[in-house]
A tleap script that builds the chain and sets N, CA, C and O, in Angstrom:
source leaprc.protein.ff14SB
mol = sequence {
  NMET ASP ILE ILE PHE ILE ASN GLU LEU ARG
  VAL GLU THR VAL ILE GLY ILE TYR ASP TRP
  GLU ARG ARG ILE THR GLN THR ILE SER PHE
  ASP LEU GLU LEU ALA ALA ASP ILE ARG ARG
  ALA ARG ASP VAL GLY VAL LEU ILE GLU ARG
  GLY VAL ARG PRO CSER
}
set mol.1.N position { 0.847 -1.168 0.006 }
set mol.1.CA position { -0.002 0.000 -0.002 }
set mol.1.C position { 0.899 1.240 0.001 }
set mol.1.O position { 1.871 1.321 0.751 }
set mol.2.N position { 0.559 2.173 -0.833 }
set mol.2.CA position { 1.293 3.427 -0.929 }
set mol.2.C position { 0.492 4.518 -0.211 }
set mol.2.O position { -0.727 4.420 -0.069 }
set mol.3.N position { 1.196 5.548 0.233 }
set mol.3.CA position { 0.532 6.665 0.896 }
set mol.3.C position { 0.839 7.934 0.119 }
set mol.3.O position { 1.999 8.248 -0.143 }
set mol.4.N position { -0.197 8.652 -0.241 }
set mol.4.CA position { -0.075 9.932 -0.944 }
set mol.4.C position { -0.329 11.022 0.093 }
set mol.4.O position { -1.375 11.033 0.743 }
set mol.5.N position { 0.622 11.933 0.245 }
set mol.5.CA position { 0.491 13.027 1.201 }
set mol.5.C position { 0.179 14.319 0.459 }
set mol.5.O position { 0.850 14.661 -0.515 }
set mol.6.N position { -0.831 15.027 0.915 }
set mol.6.CA position { -1.150 16.352 0.403 }
set mol.6.C position { -1.192 17.274 1.633 }
set mol.6.O position { -2.046 17.130 2.508 }
set mol.7.N position { -0.259 18.209 1.672 }
set mol.7.CA position { -0.157 19.082 2.842 }
set mol.7.C position { -0.523 20.512 2.485 }
set mol.7.O position { -0.129 21.027 1.439 }
set mol.8.N position { -1.274 21.136 3.361 }
set mol.8.CA position { -1.649 22.546 3.239 }
set mol.8.C position { -2.371 22.864 1.919 }
set mol.8.O position { -2.100 23.882 1.283 }
set mol.9.N position { -3.275 21.995 1.528 }
set mol.9.CA position { -4.125 22.282 0.369 }
set mol.9.C position { -5.139 23.334 0.806 }
set mol.9.O position { -5.924 23.105 1.726 }
set mol.10.N position { -5.117 24.476 0.149 }
set mol.10.CA position { -6.024 25.574 0.514 }
set mol.10.C position { -7.009 25.820 -0.606 }
set mol.10.O position { -6.640 25.874 -1.779 }
set mol.11.N position { -8.288 25.969 -0.224 }
set mol.11.CA position { -9.358 26.171 -1.183 }
set mol.11.C position { -10.195 27.370 -0.741 }
set mol.11.O position { -10.634 27.449 0.406 }
set mol.12.N position { -10.407 28.297 -1.670 }
set mol.12.CA position { -11.311 29.413 -1.410 }
set mol.12.C position { -12.725 28.957 -1.767 }
set mol.12.O position { -12.956 28.453 -2.866 }
set mol.13.N position { -13.654 29.129 -0.857 }
set mol.13.CA position { -15.002 28.638 -1.100 }
set mol.13.C position { -16.029 29.464 -0.343 }
set mol.13.O position { -15.687 30.251 0.540 }
set mol.14.N position { -17.271 29.274 -0.696 }
set mol.14.CA position { -18.391 29.847 0.045 }
set mol.14.C position { -18.984 28.701 0.844 }
set mol.14.O position { -19.451 27.710 0.281 }
set mol.15.N position { -18.962 28.846 2.155 }
set mol.15.CA position { -19.444 27.778 3.020 }
set mol.15.C position { -20.097 28.404 4.253 }
set mol.15.O position { -19.619 29.406 4.785 }
set mol.16.N position { -21.169 27.811 4.684 }
set mol.16.CA position { -21.803 28.332 5.897 }
set mol.16.C position { -23.282 27.995 5.946 }
set mol.16.O position { -23.868 27.461 5.004 }
set mol.17.N position { -23.846 28.330 7.079 }
set mol.17.CA position { -25.281 28.108 7.308 }
set mol.17.C position { -26.040 29.419 7.230 }
set mol.17.O position { -27.112 29.500 6.629 }
set mol.18.N position { -25.469 30.447 7.846 }
set mol.18.CA position { -26.144 31.742 7.916 }
set mol.18.C position { -25.909 32.535 6.643 }
set mol.18.O position { -24.907 32.337 5.955 }
set mol.19.N position { -26.848 33.446 6.327 }
set mol.19.CA position { -26.736 34.258 5.103 }
set mol.19.C position { -25.425 35.039 5.064 }
set mol.19.O position { -24.782 35.107 4.017 }
set mol.20.N position { -25.019 35.628 6.190 }
set mol.20.CA position { -23.801 36.436 6.181 }
set mol.20.C position { -22.579 35.574 5.858 }
set mol.20.O position { -21.623 36.066 5.258 }
set mol.21.N position { -22.595 34.296 6.245 }
set mol.21.CA position { -21.472 33.393 5.921 }
set mol.21.C position { -21.425 33.095 4.432 }
set mol.21.O position { -20.350 32.909 3.861 }
set mol.22.N position { -22.577 33.050 3.816 }
set mol.22.CA position { -22.648 32.687 2.398 }
set mol.22.C position { -22.408 33.879 1.486 }
set mol.22.O position { -22.412 33.726 0.264 }
set mol.23.N position { -22.202 35.052 2.044 }
set mol.23.CA position { -21.883 36.241 1.230 }
set mol.23.C position { -20.381 36.481 1.128 }
set mol.23.O position { -19.947 37.347 0.370 }
set mol.24.N position { -19.589 35.732 1.874 }
set mol.24.CA position { -18.141 35.932 1.855 }
set mol.24.C position { -17.443 34.634 1.437 }
set mol.24.O position { -17.997 33.546 1.592 }
set mol.25.N position { -16.241 34.759 0.914 }
set mol.25.CA position { -15.441 33.563 0.655 }
set mol.25.C position { -14.552 33.307 1.856 }
set mol.25.O position { -14.080 34.234 2.513 }
set mol.26.N position { -14.340 32.054 2.123 }
set mol.26.CA position { -13.504 31.648 3.246 }
set mol.26.C position { -12.479 30.649 2.741 }
set mol.26.O position { -12.732 29.924 1.779 }
set mol.27.N position { -11.340 30.611 3.378 }
set mol.27.CA position { -10.305 29.653 3.018 }
set mol.27.C position { -10.394 28.461 3.956 }
set mol.27.O position { -10.397 28.608 5.178 }
set mol.28.N position { -10.467 27.278 3.360 }
set mol.28.CA position { -10.386 26.064 4.161 }
set mol.28.C position { -9.071 25.366 3.808 }
set mol.28.O position { -8.626 25.416 2.661 }
set mol.29.N position { -8.467 24.730 4.777 }
set mol.29.CA position { -7.157 24.115 4.606 }
set mol.29.C position { -7.229 22.638 4.970 }
set mol.29.O position { -7.847 22.262 5.966 }
set mol.30.N position { -6.588 21.801 4.148 }
set mol.30.CA position { -6.610 20.366 4.355 }
set mol.30.C position { -5.191 19.816 4.429 }
set mol.30.O position { -4.303 20.287 3.717 }
set mol.31.N position { -4.977 18.834 5.276 }
set mol.31.CA position { -3.813 17.973 5.282 }
set mol.31.C position { -4.368 16.574 5.121 }
set mol.31.O position { -5.143 16.113 5.958 }
set mol.32.N position { -3.977 15.885 4.043 }
set mol.32.CA position { -4.548 14.586 3.724 }
set mol.32.C position { -3.460 13.521 3.635 }
set mol.32.O position { -2.341 13.792 3.200 }
set mol.33.N position { -3.807 12.316 4.051 }
set mol.33.CA position { -2.997 11.126 3.834 }
set mol.33.C position { -3.928 10.094 3.209 }
set mol.33.O position { -4.891 9.652 3.835 }
set mol.34.N position { -3.631 9.718 1.972 }
set mol.34.CA position { -4.489 8.792 1.236 }
set mol.34.C position { -3.730 7.482 1.006 }
set mol.34.O position { -2.649 7.485 0.416 }
set mol.35.N position { -4.280 6.393 1.459 }
set mol.35.CA position { -3.676 5.084 1.207 }
set mol.35.C position { -4.290 4.501 -0.055 }
set mol.35.O position { -5.511 4.453 -0.205 }
set mol.36.N position { -3.412 4.055 -0.971 }
set mol.36.CA position { -3.894 3.509 -2.233 }
set mol.36.C position { -2.861 2.566 -2.804 }
set mol.36.O position { -1.663 2.709 -2.560 }
set mol.37.N position { -3.335 1.611 -3.562 }
set mol.37.CA position { -2.443 0.730 -4.299 }
set mol.37.C position { -2.256 1.347 -5.688 }
set mol.37.O position { -3.156 1.272 -6.525 }
set mol.38.N position { -1.102 1.951 -5.935 }
set mol.38.CA position { -0.891 2.662 -7.200 }
set mol.38.C position { 0.014 1.890 -8.153 }
set mol.38.O position { 0.576 2.468 -9.084 }
set mol.39.N position { 0.155 0.587 -7.924 }
set mol.39.CA position { 0.997 -0.223 -8.817 }
set mol.39.C position { 0.501 -0.199 -10.248 }
set mol.39.O position { 1.308 -0.118 -11.174 }
set mol.40.N position { -0.793 -0.266 -10.451 }
set mol.40.CA position { -1.336 -0.265 -11.820 }
set mol.40.C position { -0.991 1.048 -12.521 }
set mol.40.O position { -0.617 1.039 -13.694 }
set mol.41.N position { -1.110 2.167 -11.826 }
set mol.41.CA position { -0.765 3.465 -12.426 }
set mol.41.C position { 0.714 3.480 -12.805 }
set mol.41.O position { 1.077 3.986 -13.867 }
set mol.42.N position { 1.559 2.934 -11.951 }
set mol.42.CA position { 2.987 2.888 -12.260 }
set mol.42.C position { 3.238 2.021 -13.486 }
set mol.42.O position { 4.023 2.391 -14.360 }
set mol.43.N position { 2.568 0.855 -13.556 }
set mol.43.CA position { 2.748 -0.046 -14.686 }
set mol.43.C position { 2.291 0.590 -15.987 }
set mol.43.O position { 2.934 0.415 -17.022 }
set mol.44.N position { 1.186 1.327 -15.946 }
set mol.44.CA position { 0.696 2.023 -17.145 }
set mol.44.C position { 1.698 3.087 -17.563 }
set mol.44.O position { 1.947 3.274 -18.754 }
set mol.45.N position { 2.274 3.783 -16.592 }
set mol.45.CA position { 3.286 4.795 -16.908 }
set mol.45.C position { 4.494 4.186 -17.611 }
set mol.45.O position { 5.025 4.784 -18.547 }
set mol.46.N position { 4.932 3.021 -17.181 }
set mol.46.CA position { 6.066 2.334 -17.817 }
set mol.46.C position { 5.702 1.955 -19.246 }
set mol.46.O position { 6.512 2.140 -20.154 }
set mol.47.N position { 4.504 1.432 -19.461 }
set mol.47.CA position { 4.077 1.076 -20.813 }
set mol.47.C position { 4.067 2.287 -21.740 }
set mol.47.O position { 4.511 2.209 -22.885 }
set mol.48.N position { 3.558 3.398 -21.234 }
set mol.48.CA position { 3.518 4.631 -22.052 }
set mol.48.C position { 4.934 5.079 -22.415 }
set mol.48.O position { 5.200 5.472 -23.551 }
set mol.49.N position { 5.840 5.013 -21.431 }
set mol.49.CA position { 7.230 5.386 -21.722 }
set mol.49.C position { 7.855 4.499 -22.813 }
set mol.49.O position { 8.705 4.944 -23.584 }
set mol.50.N position { 7.413 3.243 -22.856 }
set mol.50.CA position { 7.936 2.321 -23.866 }
set mol.50.C position { 7.207 2.405 -25.191 }
set mol.50.O position { 7.558 1.702 -26.139 }
set mol.51.N position { 6.202 3.250 -25.270 }
set mol.51.CA position { 5.446 3.408 -26.511 }
set mol.51.C position { 4.402 2.343 -26.739 }
set mol.51.O position { 3.941 2.153 -27.864 }
set mol.52.N position { 4.024 1.645 -25.681 }
set mol.52.CA position { 2.998 0.600 -25.777 }
set mol.52.C position { 1.689 1.165 -25.280 }
set mol.52.O position { 1.637 1.774 -24.212 }
set mol.53.N position { 0.631 0.969 -26.046 }
set mol.53.CA position { -0.691 1.478 -25.626 }
set mol.53.C position { -1.287 0.542 -24.575 }
set mol.53.O position { -1.488 -0.638 -24.865 }
set mol.54.N position { -1.576 1.026 -23.363 }
set mol.54.CA position { -2.146 0.169 -22.321 }
set mol.54.C position { -3.584 -0.222 -22.663 }
set mol.54.O position { -4.308 0.531 -23.314 }
set mol.55.N position { -3.979 -1.404 -22.215 }
set mol.55.CA position { -5.363 -1.862 -22.480 }
set mol.55.C position { -6.288 -1.474 -21.361 }
set mol.55.O position { -7.481 -1.776 -21.414 }
savepdb mol mol.pdb
quit
C-alpha cells in the first residue's frame, strides 16, 4: 500500500449556514494522507514510456 500526502491544500469557497457566511469567501485548509495501491498506475506509466498502448 502506498501513501499519498497532500499538505496545506487551501481552497477558497463559500461555506456556511447563515446568510452572512454565504456572502463571503472563506479559506479552508486540508492535510490529507491517502492510502492507495498505485502499482497499476505505475505499470501504465512504464508502458507509455515504452510506446505501448495500455489496455
